[in-house]
MMTF fields as JSON, N, C-alpha, C and O atoms, coordinates in Angstrom:
{
  "mmtfVersion": "1.0.0",
  "mmtfProducer": "UNKNOWN",
  "numBonds": 471,
  "numAtoms": 472,
  "numGroups": 118,
  "numChains": 1,
  "numModels": 1,
  "chainsPerModel": [1],
  "groupsPerChain": [118],
  "chainIdList": ["A"],
  "bondAtomList": [4, 2, 8, 6, 12, 10, 16, 14, 20, 18, 24, 22, 28, 26, 32, 30, 36, 34, 40, 38, 44, 42, 48, 46, 52, 50, 56, 54, 60, 58, 64, 62, 68, 66, 72, 70, 76, 74, 80, 78, 84, 82, 88, 86, 92, 90, 96, 94, 100, 98, 104, 102, 108, 106, 112, 110, 116, 114, 120, 118, 124, 122, 128, 126, 132, 130, 136, 134, 140, 138, 144, 142, 148, 146, 152, 150, 156, 154, 160, 158, 164, 162, 168, 166, 172, 170, 176, 174, 180, 178, 184, 182, 188, 186, 192, 190, 196, 194, 200, 198, 204, 202, 208, 206, 212, 210, 216, 214, 220, 218, 224, 222, 228, 226, 232, 230, 236, 234, 240, 238, 244, 242, 248, 246, 252, 250, 256, 254, 260, 258, 264, 262, 268, 266, 272, 270, 276, 274, 280, 278, 284, 282, 288, 286, 292, 290, 296, 294, 300, 298, 304, 302, 308, 306, 312, 310, 316, 314, 320, 318, 324, 322, 328, 326, 332, 330, 336, 334, 340, 338, 344, 342, 348, 346, 352, 350, 356, 354, 360, 358, 364, 362, 368, 366, 372, 370, 376, 374, 380, 378, 384, 382, 388, 386, 392, 390, 396, 394, 400, 398, 404, 402, 408, 406, 412, 410, 416, 414, 420, 418, 424, 422, 428, 426, 432, 430, 436, 434, 440, 438, 444, 442, 448, 446, 452, 450, 456, 454, 460, 458, 464, 462, 468, 466],
  "bondOrderList": [1, 1, 1, 1, 1, 1, 1, 1, 1, 1, 1, 1, 1, 1, 1, 1, 1, 1, 1, 1, 1, 1, 1, 1, 1, 1, 1, 1, 1, 1, 1, 1, 1, 1, 1, 1, 1, 1, 1, 1, 1, 1, 1, 1, 1, 1, 1, 1, 1, 1, 1, 1, 1, 1, 1, 1, 1, 1, 1, 1, 1, 1, 1, 1, 1, 1, 1, 1, 1, 1, 1, 1, 1, 1, 1, 1, 1, 1, 1, 1, 1, 1, 1, 1, 1, 1, 1, 1, 1, 1, 1, 1, 1, 1, 1, 1, 1, 1, 1, 1, 1, 1, 1, 1, 1, 1, 1, 1, 1, 1, 1, 1, 1, 1, 1, 1, 1],
  "groupList": [{"groupName": "MET", "atomNameList": ["N", "CA", "C", "O"], "elementList": ["N", "C", "C", "O"], "formalChargeList": [0, 0, 0, 0], "bondAtomList": [1, 0, 2, 1, 3, 2], "bondOrderList": [1, 1, 2], "singleLetterCode": "M", "chemCompType": "L-PEPTIDE LINKING"}, {"groupName": "SER", "atomNameList": ["N", "CA", "C", "O"], "elementList": ["N", "C", "C", "O"], "formalChargeList": [0, 0, 0, 0], "bondAtomList": [1, 0, 2, 1, 3, 2], "bondOrderList": [1, 1, 2], "singleLetterCode": "S", "chemCompType": "L-PEPTIDE LINKING"}, {"groupName": "ASN", "atomNameList": ["N", "CA", "C", "O"], "elementList": ["N", "C", "C", "O"], "formalChargeList": [0, 0, 0, 0], "bondAtomList": [1, 0, 2, 1, 3, 2], "bondOrderList": [1, 1, 2], "singleLetterCode": "N", "chemCompType": "L-PEPTIDE LINKING"}, {"groupName": "PHE", "atomNameList": ["N", "CA", "C", "O"], "elementList": ["N", "C", "C", "O"], "formalChargeList": [0, 0, 0, 0], "bondAtomList": [1, 0, 2, 1, 3, 2], "bondOrderList": [1, 1, 2], "singleLetterCode": "F", "chemCompType": "L-PEPTIDE LINKING"}, {"groupName": "THR", "atomNameList": ["N", "CA", "C", "O"], "elementList": ["N", "C", "C", "O"], "formalChargeList": [0, 0, 0, 0], "bondAtomList": [1, 0, 2, 1, 3, 2], "bondOrderList": [1, 1, 2], "singleLetterCode": "T", "chemCompType": "L-PEPTIDE LINKING"}, {"groupName": "GLY", "atomNameList": ["N", "CA", "C", "O"], "elementList": ["N", "C", "C", "O"], "formalChargeList": [0, 0, 0, 0], "bondAtomList": [1, 0, 2, 1, 3, 2], "bondOrderList": [1, 1, 2], "singleLetterCode": "G", "chemCompType": "PEPTIDE LINKING"}, {"groupName": "ILE", "atomNameList": ["N", "CA", "C", "O"], "elementList": ["N", "C", "C", "O"], "formalChargeList": [0, 0, 0, 0], "bondAtomList": [1, 0, 2, 1, 3, 2], "bondOrderList": [1, 1, 2], "singleLetterCode": "I", "chemCompType": "L-PEPTIDE LINKING"}, {"groupName": "ASP", "atomNameList": ["N", "CA", "C", "O"], "elementList": ["N", "C", "C", "O"], "formalChargeList": [0, 0, 0, 0], "bondAtomList": [1, 0, 2, 1, 3, 2], "bondOrderList": [1, 1, 2], "singleLetterCode": "D", "chemCompType": "L-PEPTIDE LINKING"}, {"groupName": "GLN", "atomNameList": ["N", "CA", "C", "O"], "elementList": ["N", "C", "C", "O"], "formalChargeList": [0, 0, 0, 0], "bondAtomList": [1, 0, 2, 1, 3, 2], "bondOrderList": [1, 1, 2], "singleLetterCode": "Q", "chemCompType": "L-PEPTIDE LINKING"}, {"groupName": "VAL", "atomNameList": ["N", "CA", "C", "O"], "elementList": ["N", "C", "C", "O"], "formalChargeList": [0, 0, 0, 0], "bondAtomList": [1, 0, 2, 1, 3, 2], "bondOrderList": [1, 1, 2], "singleLetterCode": "V", "chemCompType": "L-PEPTIDE LINKING"}, {"groupName": "TYR", "atomNameList": ["N", "CA", "C", "O"], "elementList": ["N", "C", "C", "O"], "formalChargeList": [0, 0, 0, 0], "bondAtomList": [1, 0, 2, 1, 3, 2], "bondOrderList": [1, 1, 2], "singleLetterCode": "Y", "chemCompType": "L-PEPTIDE LINKING"}, {"groupName": "GLU", "atomNameList": ["N", "CA", "C", "O"], "elementList": ["N", "C", "C", "O"], "formalChargeList": [0, 0, 0, 0], "bondAtomList": [1, 0, 2, 1, 3, 2], "bondOrderList": [1, 1, 2], "singleLetterCode": "E", "chemCompType": "L-PEPTIDE LINKING"}, {"groupName": "HIS", "atomNameList": ["N", "CA", "C", "O"], "elementList": ["N", "C", "C", "O"], "formalChargeList": [0, 0, 0, 0], "bondAtomList": [1, 0, 2, 1, 3, 2], "bondOrderList": [1, 1, 2], "singleLetterCode": "H", "chemCompType": "L-PEPTIDE LINKING"}, {"groupName": "LYS", "atomNameList": ["N", "CA", "C", "O"], "elementList": ["N", "C", "C", "O"], "formalChargeList": [0, 0, 0, 0], "bondAtomList": [1, 0, 2, 1, 3, 2], "bondOrderList": [1, 1, 2], "singleLetterCode": "K", "chemCompType": "L-PEPTIDE LINKING"}, {"groupName": "ARG", "atomNameList": ["N", "CA", "C", "O"], "elementList": ["N", "C", "C", "O"], "formalChargeList": [0, 0, 0, 0], "bondAtomList": [1, 0, 2, 1, 3, 2], "bondOrderList": [1, 1, 2], "singleLetterCode": "R", "chemCompType": "L-PEPTIDE LINKING"}, {"groupName": "LEU", "atomNameList": ["N", "CA", "C", "O"], "elementList": ["N", "C", "C", "O"], "formalChargeList": [0, 0, 0, 0], "bondAtomList": [1, 0, 2, 1, 3, 2], "bondOrderList": [1, 1, 2], "singleLetterCode": "L", "chemCompType": "L-PEPTIDE LINKING"}, {"groupName": "PRO", "atomNameList": ["N", "CA", "C", "O"], "elementList": ["N", "C", "C", "O"], "formalChargeList": [0, 0, 0, 0], "bondAtomList": [1, 0, 2, 1, 3, 2], "bondOrderList": [1, 1, 2], "singleLetterCode": "P", "chemCompType": "L-PEPTIDE LINKING"}, {"groupName": "ALA", "atomNameList": ["N", "CA", "C", "O"], "elementList": ["N", "C", "C", "O"], "formalChargeList": [0, 0, 0, 0], "bondAtomList": [1, 0, 2, 1, 3, 2], "bondOrderList": [1, 1, 2], "singleLetterCode": "A", "chemCompType": "L-PEPTIDE LINKING"}],
  "groupTypeList": [0, 1, 2, 3, 2, 4, 1, 2, 5, 2, 6, 4, 6, 7, 7, 8, 9, 6, 9, 5, 10, 6, 4, 7, 11, 6, 12, 13, 6, 13, 5, 9, 1, 13, 0, 6, 1, 1, 6, 1, 7, 1, 3, 1, 13, 2, 6, 3, 5, 14, 7, 1, 5, 0, 2, 5, 9, 14, 6, 1, 14, 2, 5, 7, 2, 6, 1, 6, 2, 15, 12, 6, 6, 9, 10, 10, 5, 10, 2, 6, 16, 8, 15, 1, 10, 11, 6, 8, 1, 17, 9, 13, 4, 17, 6, 11, 11, 3, 4, 5, 15, 13, 9, 7, 17, 9, 2, 6, 1, 9, 11, 5, 6, 7, 8, 11, 2, 7],
  "groupIdList": [1, 2, 3, 4, 5, 6, 7, 8, 9, 10, 11, 12, 13, 14, 15, 16, 17, 18, 19, 20, 21, 22, 23, 24, 25, 26, 27, 28, 29, 30, 31, 32, 33, 34, 35, 36, 37, 38, 39, 40, 41, 42, 43, 44, 45, 46, 47, 48, 49, 50, 51, 52, 53, 54, 55, 56, 57, 58, 59, 60, 61, 62, 63, 64, 65, 66, 67, 68, 69, 70, 71, 72, 73, 74, 75, 76, 77, 78, 79, 80, 81, 82, 83, 84, 85, 86, 87, 88, 89, 90, 91, 92, 93, 94, 95, 96, 97, 98, 99, 100, 101, 102, 103, 104, 105, 106, 107, 108, 109, 110, 111, 112, 113, 114, 115, 116, 117, 118],
  "secStructList": [7, 3, 3, 3, 3, 3, 6, 6, 3, 3, 3, 3, 3, 7, 2, 2, 2, 2, 2, 2, 2, 2, 2, 2, 2, 2, 2, 2, 1, 6, 6, 3, 3, 3, 3, 7, 7, 7, 2, 2, 2, 2, 2, 2, 2, 2, 2, 1, 7, 7, 7, 7, 1, 7, 6, 6, 3, 3, 3, 3, 3, 3, 6, 6, 3, 3, 3, 3, 3, 3, 3, 3, 3, 3, 3, 6, 6, 1, 7, 2, 2, 2, 2, 2, 2, 2, 2, 2, 2, 2, 2, 2, 2, 2, 2, 2, 2, 2, 6, 7, 7, 3, 3, 3, 3, 3, 3, 3, 3, 3, 3, 3, 3, 3, 7, 7, 7, 7],
  "xCoordList": [-19.88, -20.141, -20.996, -20.925, -21.836, -22.67, -22.293, -22.297, -21.951, -21.707, -22.705, -23.068, -23.01, -24.055, -23.378, -22.809, -23.482, -23.137, -24.016, -24.967, -24.094, -25.215, -24.786, -23.578, -25.619, -25.135, -24.325, -23.707, -24.382, -23.597, -22.349, -21.407, -22.348, -21.201, -21.337, -22.189, -20.616, -20.726, -21.392, -21.128, -22.255, -22.931, -22.383, -22.693, -21.561, -21.287, -22.0, -22.06, -22.478, -23.361, -22.604, -22.466, -22.048, -21.2, -22.152, -23.117, -21.771, -22.718, -22.961, -23.864, -22.293, -22.796, -23.785, -24.523, -24.429, -25.376, -26.535, -27.678, -26.325, -27.51, -27.823, -28.957, -26.672, -26.914, -27.777, -28.564, -27.525, -28.293, -29.837, -30.643, -30.097, -31.387, -32.299, -33.442, -31.433, -32.114, -32.227, -33.182, -31.287, -31.392, -32.393, -32.933, -32.793, -33.629, -35.125, -36.121, -35.029, -36.499, -36.635, -37.731, -35.518, -36.005, -36.358, -37.06, -35.717, -36.182, -37.527, -38.035, -38.226, -39.586, -40.662, -41.826, -40.193, -40.913, -41.033, -40.073, -42.289, -42.453, -42.278, -42.868, -41.324, -41.357, -39.696, -39.184, -38.955, -37.356, -36.821, -37.211, -35.979, -35.243, -34.076, -33.709, -33.344, -32.195, -31.42, -31.97, -30.466, -29.772, -28.654, -28.27, -27.933, -26.67, -25.509, -25.844, -24.386, -23.47, -23.416, -23.736, -22.928, -23.137, -21.578, -20.73, -21.516, -20.318, -19.188, -18.138, -19.323, -17.7, -17.598, -16.564, -18.479, -18.297, -17.748, -16.77, -18.113, -18.001, -16.394, -15.519, -16.129, -14.799, -13.673, -12.646, -13.964, -13.008, -12.797, -11.726, -13.921, -13.733, -13.024, -12.299, -13.178, -12.187, -11.119, -10.228, -10.859, -9.435, -8.795, -7.863, -9.096, -8.275, -8.663, -8.096, -9.573, -9.756, -10.511, -10.468, -11.206, -12.034, -13.315, -13.925, -13.911, -15.343, -15.896, -15.649, -16.671, -17.407, -18.159, -18.343, -18.666, -19.735, -21.246, -22.167, -21.299, -22.469, -23.571, -24.669, -23.42, -24.356, -25.461, -26.638, -25.04, -25.969, -26.544, -27.486, -25.89, -26.431, -25.166, -24.025, -25.453, -24.539, -25.117, -26.239, -24.278, -24.791, -23.981, -22.76, -24.497, -23.964, -24.424, -25.474, -23.459, -23.965, -23.651, -22.664, -24.478, -24.202, -24.686, -25.876, -23.791, -24.333, -25.123, -24.831, -25.978, -27.025, -28.013, -28.862, -28.041, -28.83, -28.003, -26.809, -28.895, -28.069, -29.023, -30.232, -28.346, -29.178, -28.692, -27.512, -29.579, -29.563, -29.613, -30.653, -28.556, -28.702, -28.704, -27.811, -29.997, -30.124, -29.915, -30.179, -29.418, -29.536, -30.21, -29.824, -31.023, -31.818, -32.171, -32.072, -32.557, -33.202, -34.429, -34.513, -35.651, -37.097, -37.606, -37.03, -38.674, -39.279, -40.123, -40.691, -40.196, -41.078, -42.45, -42.779, -43.281, -44.865, -45.167, -46.298, -44.073, -44.422, -44.324, -43.627, -45.264, -45.342, -44.118, -44.061, -43.217, -42.018, -42.04, -41.21, -42.879, -42.76, -43.687, -43.466, -44.531, -45.303, -44.27, -44.096, -43.579, -42.668, -41.582, -41.348, -40.92, -39.977, -40.402, -39.607, -41.568, -42.395, -42.476, -42.395, -42.647, -43.035, -41.517, -41.367, -40.365, -39.117, -38.797, -38.328, -38.924, -38.708, -39.187, -38.457, -40.577, -41.29, -40.626, -40.342, -40.391, -39.97, -38.619, -38.258, -37.678, -36.242, -36.249, -35.522, -37.097, -36.871, -37.458, -37.098, -38.245, -39.021, -38.214, -37.873, -37.743, -36.65, -35.655, -35.209, -35.127, -33.619, -33.748, -32.985, -34.738, -35.083, -35.619, -35.47, -36.262, -36.87, -35.639, -35.589, -34.786, -33.819, -32.562, -31.949, -32.115, -30.784, -31.005, -30.053, -32.171, -32.407, -31.679, -31.298, -31.256, -30.744, -31.973, -32.918, -31.876, -32.812, -32.283, -31.21, -33.342, -33.068, -33.908, -35.138, -32.858, -33.193, -33.827, -34.944, -33.226, -33.631, -33.421, -32.645, -34.073, -33.834, -34.08, -35.19, -33.081, -32.854, -32.692, -31.942, -33.476, -33.579, -33.235, -33.663, -32.38, -31.957, -32.112, -31.329, -33.243, -33.698, -32.73, -32.799, -31.842, -30.839, -31.245, -30.541, -32.173, -32.844, -34.027, -34.511, -34.557, -35.568, -35.371, -34.551, -35.99, -35.474, -37.134, -38.14, -36.988, -37.804, -38.2, -37.31, -39.496, -39.723, -39.966, -40.72, -39.231, -39.232, -40.457, -40.701, -41.217, -42.401, -42.179, -43.126],
  "yCoordList": [162.365, 161.17, 160.279, 160.308, 159.456, 158.6, 157.216, 157.037, 156.219, 154.937, 153.852, 153.694, 153.194, 152.036, 150.632, 150.407, 149.723, 148.512, 147.528, 147.376, 146.768, 145.944, 144.577, 144.341, 143.672, 142.258, 142.022, 140.979, 143.138, 142.871, 143.877, 143.76, 144.75, 145.443, 147.075, 147.249, 147.976, 149.142, 150.165, 150.042, 151.13, 152.131, 153.524, 153.798, 154.359, 155.816, 156.77, 156.763, 157.493, 158.776, 159.94, 160.246, 160.675, 161.95, 163.275, 163.528, 164.023, 165.234, 166.105, 166.929, 166.091, 166.801, 166.06, 166.847, 164.824, 164.268, 164.618, 164.659, 164.875, 165.331, 166.732, 167.187, 167.386, 169.041, 169.135, 170.054, 168.181, 168.192, 168.235, 169.116, 166.871, 166.744, 168.01, 168.284, 168.729, 169.835, 171.039, 171.815, 171.082, 172.323, 172.028, 173.032, 170.736, 170.426, 170.627, 171.021, 170.24, 170.466, 172.128, 172.672, 172.828, 174.261, 175.111, 176.118, 174.542, 174.994, 174.994, 175.792, 173.832, 173.582, 174.335, 174.304, 175.126, 175.919, 177.374, 178.091, 177.679, 179.324, 179.959, 179.603, 181.264, 182.25, 182.327, 183.34, 181.126, 181.324, 182.1, 181.891, 182.923, 183.51, 182.819, 182.386, 182.676, 181.79, 181.313, 181.679, 180.702, 180.237, 180.801, 180.997, 181.161, 181.912, 181.331, 181.087, 181.146, 180.661, 181.603, 182.79, 180.891, 181.673, 182.499, 182.427, 183.223, 184.144, 183.23, 183.482, 182.181, 181.403, 180.98, 181.26, 180.427, 179.799, 180.955, 180.664, 182.13, 183.416, 183.583, 183.766, 183.521, 183.964, 183.029, 183.459, 181.738, 180.606, 180.741, 180.441, 181.234, 181.322, 182.424, 182.283, 183.605, 184.813, 184.762, 185.182, 184.252, 184.365, 183.279, 183.61, 181.87, 180.698, 180.289, 179.273, 180.898, 180.312, 178.946, 178.108, 178.752, 177.474, 177.674, 178.567, 176.815, 176.865, 175.75, 174.66, 175.863, 174.334, 173.635, 172.418, 174.628, 173.845, 173.565, 172.974, 174.073, 173.785, 174.711, 174.379, 175.91, 176.963, 177.225, 176.897, 177.759, 177.886, 176.499, 176.462, 175.704, 174.323, 174.033, 174.101, 173.729, 173.021, 171.893, 171.931, 170.826, 169.611, 169.161, 169.157, 168.763, 168.256, 166.668, 166.236, 166.034, 164.575, 164.009, 164.397, 163.073, 162.362, 160.926, 160.627, 160.072, 158.788, 158.717, 159.386, 158.111, 158.195, 159.258, 159.288, 160.184, 161.406, 162.367, 162.483, 163.294, 164.701, 165.88, 165.736, 167.084, 168.151, 169.095, 169.041, 169.951, 170.492, 172.009, 172.387, 173.099, 174.322, 174.888, 174.662, 175.854, 176.623, 177.97, 178.577, 178.585, 180.061, 180.533, 180.16, 181.204, 181.509, 183.289, 184.006, 183.708, 184.733, 184.615, 183.967, 185.276, 184.913, 186.273, 187.36, 186.011, 187.047, 187.707, 187.087, 189.17, 190.02, 189.467, 189.103, 189.419, 189.322, 187.781, 187.348, 187.131, 185.606, 185.729, 186.518, 184.675, 184.469, 183.828, 182.694, 184.13, 183.47, 182.384, 181.48, 182.389, 181.251, 179.793, 178.594, 180.312, 179.274, 178.826, 177.618, 179.686, 179.331, 178.438, 177.386, 178.597, 177.987, 176.576, 175.643, 176.423, 175.177, 174.228, 173.033, 174.651, 173.99, 173.487, 172.349, 174.499, 173.998, 173.045, 172.037, 173.048, 172.141, 170.594, 169.604, 170.632, 169.231, 168.782, 167.593, 169.682, 168.839, 168.447, 167.477, 169.168, 168.602, 167.466, 166.531, 167.399, 166.372, 165.083, 163.975, 165.223, 163.876, 163.48, 162.297, 164.357, 164.082, 163.455, 162.478, 163.783, 163.394, 161.941, 160.984, 162.019, 160.597, 159.344, 158.137, 159.972, 159.164, 158.571, 157.363, 159.394, 159.241, 158.577, 157.781, 158.842, 158.378, 157.518, 156.773, 157.32, 156.567, 157.01, 156.16, 158.339, 158.872, 159.569, 159.945, 159.714, 160.407, 161.859, 162.179, 162.789, 163.93, 164.568, 164.611, 165.145, 165.584, 166.874, 167.076, 167.854, 169.201, 169.678, 169.085, 170.752, 171.561, 173.042, 173.533, 173.542, 174.911, 176.086, 175.982, 176.98, 177.906, 179.309, 179.694, 180.097, 181.394, 182.193, 182.122, 183.1, 184.193, 185.261, 186.21, 185.232, 186.35, 187.562, 188.561, 187.6, 188.698, 188.391, 187.268, 189.732, 189.697, 190.18, 191.08, 189.72, 190.026, 190.199, 189.545, 191.143, 191.557, 190.687, 190.343, 190.129, 189.013, 189.641, 190.603, 188.993, 189.498, 189.026, 187.827, 189.972, 189.428, 188.846, 188.426],
  "zCoordList": [-0.353, -0.957, -0.056, 1.172, -0.784, 0.092, -0.588, -1.806, 0.408, 0.197, 0.819, 1.985, -0.294, 0.227, -0.073, -1.142, 0.932, 0.717, 0.171, 0.938, -0.88, -1.215, -1.483, -1.517, -1.673, -1.704, -3.008, -3.223, -3.908, -5.468, -5.328, -6.111, -4.445, -4.274, -3.535, -2.664, -3.879, -3.205, -4.433, -5.629, -3.885, -4.697, -3.997, -2.838, -4.782, -4.267, -4.983, -6.213, -4.356, -4.769, -4.328, -3.144, -5.461, -5.415, -5.169, -5.89, -4.129, -3.804, -5.013, -4.867, -6.265, -7.462, -7.751, -8.344, -7.727, -8.218, -7.212, -7.669, -5.873, -5.223, -5.593, -5.741, -5.731, -6.084, -7.617, -7.847, -8.466, -9.751, -9.361, -9.66, -8.491, -8.04, -7.555, -7.921, -6.59, -5.96, -7.086, -7.11, -7.877, -8.62, -9.713, -10.179, -10.276, -10.961, -10.312, -10.918, -8.862, -8.309, -8.076, -8.209, -7.746, -7.602, -8.685, -8.603, -9.916, -11.197, -11.593, -12.38, -10.869, -11.333, -10.68, -11.082, -9.499, -8.713, -9.302, -9.583, -9.438, -9.709, -8.771, -7.751, -8.715, -7.719, -7.379, -6.903, -7.69, -7.507, -8.757, -9.906, -8.429, -9.544, -9.732, -10.825, -8.458, -9.116, -7.566, -6.526, -7.516, -6.342, -6.57, -7.723, -5.474, -5.261, -4.245, -3.086, -4.588, -3.545, -2.469, -2.528, -1.353, -0.025, -0.039, -0.928, 1.129, 1.159, 1.279, 0.687, 2.005, 2.105, 0.53, -0.077, -0.013, -1.449, -2.202, -2.89, -2.243, -3.171, -2.662, -3.509, -1.494, -0.935, -1.489, -2.013, -1.324, -1.775, -3.262, -3.789, -3.983, -5.514, -6.034, -7.018, -5.416, -5.418, -5.079, -5.818, -3.897, -3.285, -3.937, -4.669, -3.848, -4.01, -5.373, -5.774, -6.244, -7.699, -7.558, -8.459, -6.386, -6.397, -6.608, -6.019, -7.527, -7.53, -7.025, -7.541, -6.01, -5.454, -6.328, -6.352, -7.18, -8.138, -7.397, -7.961, -6.116, -5.378, -5.547, -5.099, -6.176, -6.813, -5.59, -5.74, -4.537, -3.423, -2.541, -1.749, -2.85, -1.844, -1.0, -1.456, 0.174, 0.973, 1.703, 2.208, 1.751, 2.144, 3.277, 3.119, 4.449, 5.946, 5.806, 5.33, 6.293, 6.386, 7.706, 8.331, 8.175, 9.429, 8.948, 9.056, 8.434, 7.904, 6.855, 5.864, 6.858, 5.599, 5.674, 4.784, 6.646, 6.811, 6.398, 6.677, 5.492, 5.215, 5.533, 5.716, 5.58, 5.959, 4.769, 4.421, 4.148, 3.095, 3.352, 3.892, 3.028, 3.078, 1.783, 0.967, 1.5, 0.328, 0.406, 1.444, -0.685, -0.56, -2.03, -3.137, -1.819, -3.179, -3.185, -2.189, -4.444, -4.605, -5.209, -6.252, -4.596, -5.003, -5.773, -5.72, -6.418, -7.275, -6.258, -5.36, -6.451, -5.845, -6.15, -7.279, -5.026, -4.964, -4.397, -4.176, -4.229, -4.091, -2.325, -1.686, -1.798, -0.394, -0.051, -0.526, 0.547, 1.039, 1.977, 1.878, 2.843, 3.788, 2.908, 3.079, 2.153, 1.282, 0.312, 0.153, -0.339, -1.386, -0.594, -1.189, 0.511, 1.28, 1.584, 1.473, 1.943, 2.162, 1.09, 1.371, -0.285, -1.315, -1.861, -2.304, -1.779, -1.939, -1.11, -1.639, 0.264, 1.106, 1.014, 1.06, 0.874, 0.458, -1.007, -1.156, -2.033, -3.274, -3.206, -3.872, -2.372, -2.28, -1.601, -1.937, -0.527, 0.548, -0.086, 0.313, -0.949, -1.571, -2.47, -2.478, -3.402, -4.705, -4.126, -4.728, -3.001, -2.669, -1.909, -2.041, -1.207, -0.395, -1.487, -1.292, -2.651, -3.361, -4.407, -4.641, -4.93, -6.017, -5.415, -6.127, -4.138, -3.43, -2.525, -2.292, -1.781, -0.414, 0.503, 1.307, 0.715, 1.781, 2.343, 1.649, 3.714, 4.781, 4.933, 5.445, 4.332, 4.715, 5.886, 5.935, 6.99, 8.371, 8.06, 8.536, 7.266, 7.122, 5.806, 5.057, 5.428, 4.082, 4.649, 4.855, 4.822, 5.482, 4.112, 3.141, 4.371, 3.135, 3.701, 4.789, 2.839, 3.105, 1.995, 1.048, 2.028, 1.198, 1.053, 1.833, 0.16, 0.057, -0.559, -0.414, -1.154, -1.978, -2.725, -2.871, -3.299, -4.162, -5.493, -5.674, -6.406, -7.959, -8.658, -8.385, -9.477, -10.373, -11.315, -12.092, -11.517, -12.526, -13.957, -14.107, -15.081, -16.274, -17.015, -17.144, -17.496, -18.364, -19.577, -20.242]
}
């Protein structure tokens, strides 16, 4: 969670809000099939029955600065470095604009390739 102190009181932004913005931005980008949970998220869901609800997004905080790790599947035939750059730019812009947090990094792990359904 992010906390901001203002002259009118405190503002708290939950991680799920940030994940929502990230998910919305990624779904706008052509070439991304889906986001997938990391191995540790899958492990805790299967063993402990806990679902983090992060859907392939991991957020690390350092004060008002955050780093974002994304795990995605891309469609076959898309330029992965170019697609990754588009995702990084879109996510960084959206999070900084909508939350006021400073994004230090958007790290992308391409976990697989998927066939695009016509």
